C-alpha positions in Angstrom: 77.5 57.5 127.0 81.0 57.1 126.1 80.3 56.4 122.3 79.0 59.5 122.2 81.6 61.6 123.5 84.5 60.0 121.5 81.9 60.9 118.4 81.4 64.1 119.2 85.0 64.8 119.8 86.0 63.2 116.6 83.7 65.4 114.7 84.6 68.6 116.4 88.8 67.4 115.8 87.2 67.0 111.6 85.5 70.3 111.8 88.6 72.1 113.0 91.3 70.4 110.7 89.0 71.4 107.8 88.0 74.9 108.8 84.6 76.6 108.0 82.8 74.6 104.7 85.7 72.2 104.1 88.4 74.8 103.1 92.1 74.2 103.9 94.5 77.6 103.5 97.7 77.0 102.1 100.6 79.8 102.4 101.5 81.9 99.3 104.7 82.2 98.7 107.5 85.3 97.8 110.5 85.9 96.1 112.7 89.1 95.0 112.6 89.6 92.1 116.1 92.3 91.9 116.7 92.8 88.3 120.3 92.2 86.7 122.8 94.4 86.1 125.2 94.6 83.3 127.9 93.0 82.2 130.7 94.2 83.2 133.1 96.5 81.4 136.6 95.0 79.8 139.0 94.4 82.3 141.8 96.6 83.0 144.9 95.2 84.7 142.8 94.7 87.7 144.4 92.0 89.8 142.5 92.7 93.5 139.8 90.5 94.3 136.9 90.4 97.1 134.6 87.9 98.5 131.1 88.8 100.2 129.9 87.1 103.2 126.4 86.1 103.4 124.4 89.4 104.8 123.5 88.9 108.6 120.1 90.4 109.9 117.9 90.2 112.9 116.3 86.0 113.6 112.7 87.7 113.0 113.8 88.2 108.9 114.6 85.2 108.3 112.4 82.5 110.0 109.7 82.9 106.5 106.5 84.7 106.8 107.1 88.7 105.8 106.7 90.9 108.3 104.6 94.6 108.7 104.5 96.6 111.8 101.6 99.0 113.0 103.4 100.5 115.7 107.2 101.7 116.5 107.2 99.0 119.3 104.9 96.6 117.0 106.3 93.3 115.0 103.8 91.4 112.6 104.2 88.5 111.0 101.6 87.6 107.9 100.4 83.9 109.0 100.5 82.7 105.1 101.9 85.3 103.4 105.8 83.5 103.1 109.5 84.1 101.8 110.5 81.6 99.5 114.0 82.3 99.7 116.0 83.4 102.7 116.0 87.8 101.6 119.9 87.1 102.9 120.3 85.2 100.1 118.5 86.9 97.8 120.7 90.2 99.3 124.3 88.7 98.7 123.9 87.0 95.8 122.5 90.7 94.2 125.7 92.9 96.3 128.0 90.2 94.4 126.5 90.7 91.0 126.6 94.0 91.5 130.4 94.5 92.4 131.0 91.6 89.2 128.9 94.2 86.9 131.0 97.1 88.7 133.8 95.5 86.9 136.8 97.5 89.3 137.5 93.8 90.9 139.7 91.2 89.1 137.3 88.1 91.1 134.4 88.8 93.3 133.1 85.7 95.0 130.9 84.0 98.0 133.3 84.1 101.2 133.8 80.7 102.2 135.7 80.6 105.5 139.0 81.4 104.1 140.8 84.6 103.7 141.9 84.1 99.7 140.7 87.1 98.9 142.6 90.7 98.9 139.0 92.2 100.3 136.3 90.5 102.1 132.9 92.3 102.4 130.3 92.2 105.2 127.0 93.2 105.6 123.7 93.5 107.5 120.4 94.1 106.6 118.5 95.7 109.2 115.2 96.1 107.7 113.1 94.7 105.5 109.2 95.2 106.5 105.6 96.7 105.7 104.6 99.6 107.3 101.1 100.8 108.2 100.9 104.7 109.4 97.3 105.9 109.5 96.0 105.9 106.2 99.7 105.2 103.4 101.2 101.8 103.5 104.7 101.9 102.7 107.7 99.6 102.8 111.1 100.6 104.4 114.5 98.6 103.8 117.7 99.5 105.8 121.2 97.6 105.7 125.3 98.6 106.1 128.2 97.2 105.0 131.9 97.6 105.3 134.8 96.0 103.6 137.9 94.7 105.4 141.5 94.8 104.0 142.5 90.9 104.9 146.3 91.3 104.8 145.5 94.0 107.7 142.4 93.7 109.1 141.4 97.4 108.7 138.4 98.5 107.4 138.6 100.5 104.1 134.9 101.5 103.4 131.3 101.2 105.5 128.3 102.6 104.5 124.3 102.4 105.6 121.8 103.3 103.9 117.3 103.3 104.1 115.2 103.7 101.7 111.6 104.2 102.2 108.5 103.5 99.5 105.0 103.8 99.4 103.3 100.7 98.0 100.4 102.2 95.7 98.5 98.4 95.1 97.2 97.9 98.8 97.7 94.1 99.1 100.8 91.5 99.6 102.0 91.1 96.5 101.4 95.0 96.3 103.8 94.9 99.4 106.8 92.7 97.3 106.6 94.6 94.5 107.5 98.1 96.1 110.2 95.7 98.6 111.9 94.7 95.7 112.1 98.4 94.0 113.3 100.0 97.2 115.4 96.9 98.0 117.7 97.6 94.3 117.6 101.4 95.4 119.3 100.2 98.3 121.6 98.3 96.9 122.7 101.1 94.3 122.9 103.6 97.3 124.8 100.8 99.5 127.3 100.5 96.9 127.8 103.9 95.4 130.1 104.9 98.0 132.7 101.8 97.3 136.2 103.8 96.4 137.8 102.8 93.1 140.8 102.7 94.4 139.8 99.4 96.0 140.5 97.3 93.2 143.9 98.7 91.9 
């Protein structure tokens, strides 16, 4: 009887591990594929530098799974659809590229913990998620940022933006594609108000 129970337990474990029909499901991984900005213009006697801190975000946005909401109060996660890289890192890199392409600073670099630049750019990614609203599937992206002058500690610029886009292809790749578009629009909107006088 004991051998029979052991064999039954083993059979149940094997069934649980392999699933119905013996098929294993593997996660799919996605990344934000933000387009590169144009080459920067020729420098015009610029001597001002800026360092960009890695964007902050709520913990649930950096845990890996892509986020969705069915109601404002419910946060859900796609178990088998995950980010291949932390969206904060991709956003930070994109902001650095855009500030370099803008051409208003002599140097734009990642912040390395030492105040070696004239200004420090700090930002937060507040929202990057699918939102299910009735029959529509949308994507929401929200972010904010500020620039601090190192010499005085004063905040010389700040902005907060959000973008909402409707998903046309109603599956996870379609959601990620719309996240790309909305993220790019949000970045452009966020940086559009950075004053040109900072680079002088």
